[in-house]
C-alpha positions as CSV (number, residue, x, y, z in Angstrom):
1,M,7.4,35.5,-33.0
2,K,10.2,36.3,-35.1
3,K,12.3,36.7,-32.1
4,K,11.3,33.3,-30.7
5,L,11.9,31.7,-34.1
6,L,15.5,33.4,-34.2
7,C,16.1,32.4,-30.6
8,T,15.1,28.6,-31.5
9,T,17.1,28.7,-35.0
10,S,20.2,30.0,-33.0
11,L,19.9,27.2,-30.5
12,I,20.0,24.8,-33.5
13,I,22.4,26.1,-35.5
14,T,25.2,27.0,-33.0
15,P,25.9,23.6,-31.7
16,I,26.0,22.5,-35.4
17,L,28.6,25.1,-36.1
18,I,30.6,24.2,-32.7
19,L,30.4,20.7,-34.2
20,V,31.7,21.8,-37.7
21,L,34.7,23.7,-36.2
22,I,35.8,21.1,-34.1
23,T,35.6,18.4,-36.8
24,T,37.4,20.7,-39.3
25,I,40.4,21.3,-36.8
26,S,40.6,17.5,-35.9
27,I,40.4,16.4,-39.5
28,N,43.0,18.5,-40.4
29,N,45.4,17.3,-37.9
30,L,44.9,13.5,-39.0
31,P,47.5,11.9,-40.8
32,N,46.5,10.2,-44.1
33,K,47.8,7.1,-42.5
34,I,47.2,5.6,-38.9
35,Y,49.3,2.8,-37.3
36,T,47.2,0.8,-34.5
37,R,47.6,-2.7,-32.8
38,N,44.0,-2.7,-32.0
39,E,40.6,-2.5,-34.2
40,K,38.8,-1.5,-31.3
41,T,40.8,1.9,-31.3
42,V,39.7,2.8,-35.1
43,Q,36.4,4.0,-34.1
44,S,38.2,6.7,-31.7
45,I,40.0,8.2,-34.5
46,A,36.5,9.9,-35.9
47,P,35.9,13.3,-34.1
48,I,32.8,13.7,-32.0
49,G,29.5,13.3,-33.6
50,N,31.3,11.8,-36.8
51,T,31.6,8.1,-37.7
52,I,34.2,6.0,-39.4
53,N,33.5,3.2,-41.5
54,K,35.7,0.8,-43.7
55,I,35.2,1.4,-47.4
56,S,34.0,-2.0,-48.5
57,D,35.9,-2.7,-51.6
58,K,39.4,-1.1,-50.6
59,E,41.7,-2.8,-48.0
60,N,42.7,-1.0,-44.9
61,K,40.7,2.1,-46.3
62,Y,38.4,4.1,-44.0
63,Q,36.1,6.9,-44.5
64,I,35.1,9.6,-41.8
65,K,31.8,11.0,-42.4
66,F,30.1,14.2,-40.7
67,L,27.0,13.2,-38.9
68,G,27.3,9.7,-40.4
69,M,26.2,11.5,-43.9
70,I,28.5,13.9,-45.4
71,P,32.2,12.2,-46.5
72,L,34.9,14.2,-45.1
73,K,38.3,12.3,-45.3
74,S,39.5,9.1,-46.5
75,L,42.6,7.7,-44.6
76,E,44.4,4.2,-44.3
77,V,44.4,2.2,-41.1
78,Q,47.3,0.0,-40.8
79,K,46.9,-2.9,-38.0
80,I,50.4,-3.8,-37.0
81,K,50.6,-6.4,-34.3
82,D,53.4,-7.6,-32.1
83,L,56.2,-5.5,-33.9
84,E,59.4,-5.5,-31.7
85,V,62.4,-3.6,-32.0
86,Y,65.7,-3.2,-29.7
87,P,65.8,0.0,-27.8
88,G,68.7,1.9,-28.1
89,G,69.9,4.5,-25.4
90,N,73.7,3.8,-26.2
91,P,75.7,6.9,-27.5
92,I,76.8,7.0,-31.5
93,G,79.2,9.1,-33.2
94,V,77.7,10.6,-36.4
95,R,80.0,11.7,-39.2
96,V,78.1,12.5,-42.6
97,N,79.6,14.2,-46.0
98,S,77.1,16.5,-47.8
99,E,76.0,16.1,-51.4
100,G,77.9,18.8,-52.9
101,V,79.2,21.8,-51.1
102,L,77.0,23.9,-48.7
103,I,77.3,27.6,-48.6
104,V,77.3,28.8,-44.9
105,G,78.5,32.4,-45.3
106,Y,79.9,35.1,-47.4
107,S,83.5,36.4,-47.5
108,D,84.7,39.9,-48.7
109,I,87.6,40.1,-51.1
110,E,90.2,42.4,-51.7
111,V,90.5,44.3,-55.1
112,N,93.2,46.8,-55.8
113,N,93.6,46.8,-51.9
114,K,90.0,47.7,-51.4
115,K,87.5,45.4,-49.7
116,E,84.7,44.4,-52.1
117,E,81.6,42.4,-51.5
118,S,81.3,38.7,-52.0
119,P,81.0,38.0,-55.9
120,G,78.9,35.0,-54.8
121,K,76.4,37.3,-52.8
122,L,76.2,39.7,-55.6
123,C,75.1,37.1,-58.3
124,G,72.6,35.4,-56.3
125,L,74.1,32.6,-54.3
126,E,72.3,32.3,-51.0
127,I,73.4,30.9,-47.7
128,G,71.9,27.3,-47.5
129,D,72.4,26.8,-51.3
130,I,74.2,23.6,-52.4
131,I,76.5,23.8,-55.1
132,L,76.4,20.9,-57.3
133,K,78.3,21.8,-60.4
134,V,80.6,24.3,-61.6
135,N,80.8,24.6,-65.2
136,G,79.3,21.3,-65.8
137,M,82.0,19.5,-63.5
138,D,80.5,17.7,-60.1
139,M,81.7,19.4,-56.9
140,E,82.3,16.3,-54.7
141,N,83.6,18.6,-51.7
142,S,85.2,21.7,-50.9
143,I,88.5,21.0,-52.1
144,D,87.0,20.4,-55.7
145,L,85.3,23.7,-55.4
146,L,88.5,25.8,-54.4
147,K,90.6,23.9,-57.0
148,T,88.0,24.6,-59.9
149,I,87.7,28.5,-59.2
150,K,91.6,28.7,-58.6
151,A,92.1,27.2,-62.3
152,C,89.4,29.3,-63.8
153,E,90.7,31.2,-66.9
154,Q,87.5,33.2,-67.5
155,E,85.5,35.5,-64.9
156,D,82.0,34.2,-65.6
157,I,81.3,30.8,-64.5
158,K,77.9,28.6,-64.4
159,V,77.1,27.2,-61.1
160,D,74.2,24.6,-60.6
161,I,72.8,24.7,-57.1
162,L,70.1,22.9,-55.0
163,R,67.9,25.6,-53.1
164,N,65.0,24.4,-51.0
165,G,65.0,21.3,-52.9
166,E,64.9,22.7,-56.4
167,N,67.7,22.8,-58.8
168,C,68.8,26.2,-60.5
169,T,71.6,27.8,-62.3
170,K,73.4,30.9,-61.6
171,I,76.0,32.8,-63.6
172,I,78.7,34.1,-61.1
173,H,81.2,36.8,-62.2
174,L,84.4,36.2,-60.4
175,K,86.8,38.8,-59.2
176,K,90.8,38.4,-59.1
177,E,91.9,39.3,-55.3
178,N,94.6,41.7,-55.9
179,D,95.4,40.6,-59.6
180,K,96.2,37.0,-58.2
181,D,93.6,34.2,-58.2
182,Y,89.9,34.2,-59.0
183,K,87.6,34.4,-55.7
184,I,84.0,33.5,-55.3
185,G,84.0,35.0,-51.9
186,L,82.1,32.2,-50.1
187,W,82.4,30.1,-46.7
188,I,81.8,26.5,-47.5
189,R,81.4,23.1,-45.7
190,D,81.1,19.5,-47.0
191,S,81.1,17.2,-43.7
192,T,79.9,17.5,-40.2
193,A,80.4,15.2,-37.1
194,G,78.7,14.9,-33.7
195,V,77.4,12.7,-30.9
196,G,73.9,11.5,-30.6
197,T,71.6,8.5,-29.2
198,M,70.6,5.6,-31.1
199,T,66.8,5.2,-30.8
200,F,66.2,1.6,-31.9
201,F,67.5,-1.5,-34.1
202,D,65.5,-4.0,-36.2
203,D,67.3,-7.3,-35.9
204,N,65.2,-8.8,-38.8
205,T,66.1,-5.9,-41.3
206,K,69.2,-4.6,-39.6
207,K,68.0,-1.2,-39.9
208,F,68.1,1.6,-37.3
209,G,66.8,4.9,-36.4
210,A,68.5,7.6,-34.2
211,L,68.1,11.2,-33.3
212,G,64.6,11.8,-33.8
213,H,65.3,15.2,-35.6
214,P,67.5,16.0,-38.8
215,I,71.4,16.4,-38.6
216,T,71.3,20.2,-39.6
217,D,74.2,22.7,-40.4
218,C,75.3,24.9,-37.2
219,D,75.4,27.9,-39.5
220,T,72.3,27.7,-41.8
221,N,70.1,25.5,-39.7
222,E,69.3,23.7,-42.9
223,P,69.1,19.8,-43.0
224,F,72.4,18.2,-44.4
225,L,71.8,16.6,-47.7
226,I,73.7,13.4,-47.1
227,K,76.0,11.6,-49.6
228,K,77.6,9.5,-47.4
229,G,77.4,9.0,-43.8
230,D,78.9,6.5,-40.9
231,V,77.6,5.7,-37.3
232,L,80.4,4.9,-35.0
233,E,80.9,3.7,-31.8
234,S,81.1,6.4,-28.9
235,S,82.0,6.8,-25.2
236,I,80.6,9.7,-23.0
237,I,83.4,11.3,-21.2
238,S,81.9,14.4,-19.6
239,V,78.4,16.1,-19.1
240,R,78.0,20.1,-19.2
241,K,74.9,20.3,-17.0
242,G,72.0,22.2,-18.4
243,E,70.6,25.5,-16.9
244,K,68.2,28.1,-17.7
245,G,68.9,29.9,-21.0
246,S,72.0,27.6,-21.5
247,P,71.4,23.8,-22.9
248,G,73.7,21.4,-21.6
249,E,75.7,18.8,-23.4
250,L,76.9,15.2,-23.3
251,R,80.7,15.4,-24.7
252,G,81.9,12.1,-26.2
253,I,84.5,10.4,-28.3
254,F,84.5,8.4,-31.4
255,I,85.8,4.8,-31.0
256,N,87.0,2.5,-33.8
257,E,86.6,5.4,-36.4
258,Q,88.2,3.0,-39.2
259,T,85.3,0.5,-38.4
260,P,81.8,2.3,-38.6
261,T,79.0,0.4,-36.9
262,G,76.9,1.4,-39.7
263,D,75.8,3.4,-42.9
264,I,73.4,6.4,-42.7
265,Q,71.5,6.3,-45.8
266,K,68.8,9.0,-44.9
267,N,68.6,12.3,-43.1
268,T,64.6,13.5,-42.6
269,Q,62.6,15.3,-40.3
270,S,62.3,12.3,-38.0
271,G,65.9,11.4,-37.4
272,I,68.8,9.6,-39.3
273,F,68.4,5.9,-40.7
274,G,70.3,3.4,-42.2
275,E,71.7,-0.2,-42.0
276,I,73.8,-1.8,-39.1
277,K,77.1,-3.4,-40.3
278,N,78.5,-4.2,-36.9
279,V,75.7,-5.8,-34.8
280,E,78.2,-6.9,-32.0
281,A,78.9,-3.1,-31.2
282,L,75.5,-2.7,-30.0
283,N,74.2,-3.3,-26.5
284,K,72.3,-6.6,-27.1
285,K,72.0,-7.1,-23.2
286,I,68.8,-5.2,-23.9
287,K,65.6,-7.3,-24.7
288,P,63.4,-6.1,-27.6
289,L,60.4,-4.3,-26.6
290,K,57.0,-4.0,-28.5
291,V,56.2,-0.8,-30.3
292,G,53.5,1.4,-28.9
293,F,51.7,3.8,-31.7
294,R,50.2,6.9,-30.6
295,D,46.7,5.5,-29.7
296,E,48.5,3.6,-27.1
297,I,50.3,6.5,-25.6
298,S,48.8,8.4,-22.4
299,I,49.8,11.4,-20.4
300,G,51.6,10.3,-17.2
301,K,54.6,8.4,-16.2
302,A,57.1,7.2,-18.7
303,K,60.9,6.4,-18.9
304,I,63.8,7.3,-21.5
305,I,66.9,5.1,-21.9
306,T,70.1,7.1,-22.1
307,T,73.7,7.1,-21.4
308,I,75.2,9.8,-19.2
309,D,78.6,8.2,-18.0
310,E,80.6,4.9,-18.6
311,S,77.7,2.9,-17.0
312,G,76.1,2.7,-20.2
313,P,72.3,2.9,-21.0
314,Q,70.2,3.5,-18.0
315,E,66.4,4.1,-17.4
316,F,65.3,7.4,-16.0
317,D,61.9,8.5,-14.9
318,I,60.1,11.2,-17.0
319,E,56.5,12.4,-17.4
320,I,54.5,12.8,-20.4
321,E,52.8,16.4,-20.3
322,K,51.0,16.8,-23.4
323,L,50.5,14.7,-26.6
324,L,50.2,17.0,-30.0
325,N,47.9,16.0,-32.9
326,Q,50.4,15.9,-36.4
327,S,49.1,15.2,-39.6
328,T,52.6,14.9,-40.8
329,A,56.1,13.7,-39.6
330,G,57.8,16.1,-37.2
331,S,59.9,16.0,-34.0
332,K,57.7,17.6,-31.7
333,S,55.0,15.0,-30.8
334,M,54.7,15.3,-27.2
335,V,56.1,17.4,-24.5
336,I,58.0,15.3,-21.8
337,K,59.6,16.6,-18.4
338,I,62.4,14.8,-16.7
339,T,61.4,13.8,-12.9
340,D,64.2,11.4,-12.3
341,P,66.3,13.0,-9.3
342,K,69.6,11.5,-10.4
343,L,69.3,12.6,-14.0
344,L,68.5,16.2,-13.1
345,E,71.4,16.1,-10.6
346,K,73.9,15.1,-13.3
347,T,72.5,16.8,-16.5
348,G,70.1,19.2,-15.3
349,G,67.3,17.7,-17.8
350,I,67.5,17.1,-21.4
351,V,71.0,18.0,-22.7
352,Q,72.6,18.0,-26.4
353,G,73.5,14.5,-27.4
354,M,70.5,13.0,-25.8
355,S,68.5,13.4,-28.7
356,G,67.3,10.0,-29.9
357,S,67.0,8.5,-26.3
358,P,64.0,6.0,-26.5
359,I,60.8,6.6,-24.6
360,I,59.4,3.8,-22.9
361,Q,55.7,3.5,-21.5
362,N,54.2,0.3,-20.3
363,N,56.9,-1.6,-21.5
364,K,56.7,-0.4,-25.1
365,I,58.8,1.9,-27.1
366,I,56.6,4.8,-27.9
367,G,59.2,7.5,-29.2
368,A,62.5,9.3,-28.6
369,V,63.8,12.5,-27.1
370,T,64.3,15.3,-29.5
371,H,64.6,18.8,-28.2
372,V,65.1,20.7,-24.7
373,L,63.2,24.0,-24.1
374,I,66.1,26.4,-23.8
375,N,64.5,28.4,-20.5
376,K,63.3,25.0,-18.9
377,P,66.0,22.6,-19.2
378,D,64.1,19.7,-17.4
379,T,61.3,20.0,-20.0
380,G,61.5,19.2,-23.9
381,Y,59.9,17.3,-26.8
382,G,59.7,13.7,-28.2
383,I,58.7,12.2,-31.4
384,Y,56.0,9.5,-32.0
385,I,58.0,6.2,-32.9
386,E,55.8,5.5,-35.8
387,W,57.2,8.6,-37.7
388,M,60.6,6.9,-37.1
389,L,59.8,3.6,-38.3
390,Q,58.1,4.7,-41.4
391,D,61.2,6.8,-42.6
392,A,63.3,3.8,-41.4
393,G,61.3,1.5,-44.1
394,I,60.2,-0.9,-41.0
395,I,56.6,-0.1,-41.6
396,K,55.0,1.2,-44.9
């Protein structure tokens, strides 16, 4: 009798536990705000066996309940209809200056003709730190830091830094190199530049989004804290084809460097964003497209718009292989594969400089190319367009 009761209990509890597990995983992967064009899709947000209903006294607020009874999560559903933006696909030059001075390495110094370890390293400065002030003086660029250290009349200096988003202060004990000038023993950087691809432009707000991932320093792999940045016209002059283990590259040059196309105002996990100043420099022959949010994306055929030669932006066939659940913004929202023979012949797949190329499905812009898989150059990642529109300030 006990055995039979235990068996019956197990048959009842096991499906419930499985449902709890599925629900927990699904809930954790849900963002706090979801965008959609269609009210009908709201019901599909709730995990299997659960319900989602609008909270009557709160606009756009919904609540997911386990088995329709136990409240699990509240979220906001923003219904956005007929939002249109101009797709990019055109190459852009990116030129940015950092806030403060970025530490990218250490340098030994010579004291009495003997090598000694970097004073900055010995006193707690780390690669990736951003030097904001020295002895209370703002460090605008590398030259400011070099001049300040050289002019020091005492060994100990106070350095204000930004580390992992938090401000802190270090006391650095400088040393004179062979009894000459004081040295701090650091490799530093205050700017970077490169070529990427425009993702979209909003004609109403003049806001743009590009890259689909942050600008990072090549030595520290940390996102650049931008003080000032420009978007420049660019032209692709050659392509280095991607191969297994060796990513390819679009090689471009900057055009009209003295008259930037736009200002870069934000560098986030979803890309770079700002305002266009010279609308005429954009490819306005392309018609605006409706935005497709994640609930409208399906696994299967799609296209990207990108530039690989002097012909300008062109459409190429791809396959969306996998859609990933994301609760927060990130540049790896979907797995994509290049299938277009012309693009594969020319580039081998996804190459550096192609980041930001808009992804189109069912005549809607749904995302942007972001990364390539090093050992599979025809395969990489894309980001959901909603993450970029959110950081651009086009949707709230």
